[in-house]
Phi, psi and omega in degrees: 000137175250153183174183180266131177290106184274324180198146172222143193255162177291149176297140175237127179275110181283306174231180183296333184246002177228132179225156182204162181219133181253154166208168189243130172248128177265122189240118179248137176221143174276132185218117179045045181081000181241141177273123178250120179250131179246149176242107184249127187270118173248161175235154173239133181238156176054237185277009175269349191298339185269359184293340176284346185292335186276358179237155181246161176303136178094348173288139172282129181224160176243124186252128176255130189206165179244148171263122177243138178237146182224156176241136179224135172240132172209134181057033177082356175264131178261135173225147178242145184230136179239125177238141169262104188268104182283130181235357174198141180225135182234144172288136184268131175235149178307314183257051185285140180287159180281132179222149176265123182251134180251153179295150179298146177288180175306342180261008175085007180278144182238147177208155174260151172237092185283324178213109189279000177286346185280121181270001182293137181277006176231000000 
């Protein structure tokens, strides 16, 4: 998803073993001659909390993310939560080259394949 970085927040240590950092992406689209602007909250977790450091508020960015859903039950009440977990952020440029983006591996690594004619394994 591409848009403008509207706001980024400080890292928060939720538990002793879990930390997150949230940011807001401003996304504007034309619909029936009107501009519709949405403000979409993403989160980065654990070792990915620093990926937002390299961009500034107002920058055009491309966010790669996974959708995560959770169920929570407390005092007989069931709640469902949906989180957009960012795992990669790129600055977005008008004349960006086409690249193939693959999902992160089970280890959380993400990579691009910019030129598939390169036979090197690294």
